[in-house]
Steps between C-alpha positions, in 0.01 A plus 500: 500500500158374604479128415204301379420206275544550129172525313472264205289763318762771542775258405307407185443866413869573533598198295255613233659844498835339426368397160269797432604715206224758494449869565215422739413216735157409635470331838147368541344248737346184355174563689413803285310575180486796264165678502556814295778666305827354377873538542542716190401817684747427777778445247417828326507690830835349597645576157407868539636533855854368542505535883179303550627189676200303622122510465208326663145489366145503628418177684172349611440217745295197409187673637563799267600728789802725450834363614699775674820457302632860522728513803726726704822367644486351850588742779431537869239781444324292234497193722360697795236657274389155385504366855274781626289518183614861451548422132122490461449858620434740209808714445735275692436220251680703231833490682484231770470125474659271249197450275347754264131488594364757253325307218556795266876447512451163334315656205791725398875478473634532854857516622567257784779358710427139417228285352371146548734234366215309336557724195817698444610626159869589530763655277786258445758779529363592843533142621858487381564829678379401849521122497234234493283356777658450841453127550524537879134605489313172501151641445363859510690833501728391217325746269525772766873439522541513122301823471697656786824438312353629174379826654829553682671471161270763349257282305129593489232260626139556399155346499349492150127431455533417129480131586280317752561151636324278751712346773356195674692565820422346836463759774781469754261470794360181348833329567678572828834383367480733200411792725798415718725483194373839382582652841843335507580627149403855601746481786759348270462800266535739795818332621649538155395856415363705791721692743263448791404139447432440869245781502334349196497161674320651799246664269438166330457330836244765597315447175460126544434521876210739433367265234505211746307715748253626240412150385453384860230752593163333576266549210789564263696182551661359191705190600673460164614863486606482866714192434664672204572814702647293784725314260618829350565647845709198596701528178579864578586445867707187442647605161470140391408412138172304485623282215784272602855566603715789388814527291740791474 
């Protein structure tokens, strides 16, 4: 096992699931608002497709820019592609990197590996099949872990544009500790699921080391982003959770 502190949010979600008696469950962050569409269309789609396990929806940031919520599972090639900015090269961006960068994919139904946990519409039967949230994830990657288990069990995961929400999310680089926690959670996921976790760890270290260097170049210095990248790099190299002590 890979220990960490128990997240109060995940604990609360799991305790809520103990009392839920519904075909479908919606996990949604409190810092969100509905902009267009409603849940009825999602329910109808799930009713028609019995193997549809989880869906995300179109998300905007507070400045109305598109939130890249369609994701591929973490892997060493994806981490290297993000570290070297290969994911931004036309052609490579369709298969490499964790984020789906094509805006058109967010305007149509798109199959994905996982989607942002700020909005997840999930079939209750699927949750009972694979288990609930792993409370060893304190913050970040808990939705990645859940989606990994769902896909391994044969459930479909899709992005559906029928509904649009706004998520007032703070960018990780604005808070060095959050960026470090995000990096630590990625490594935590790798230790749990990936065969070559050490290779993934090295790719993550490369990613954050290059970010530190990029934000230190004269004329392009960004102290806040550099601090966040340094904190993330330390979390990866030391494998120490940024938030408090650990429990098994």
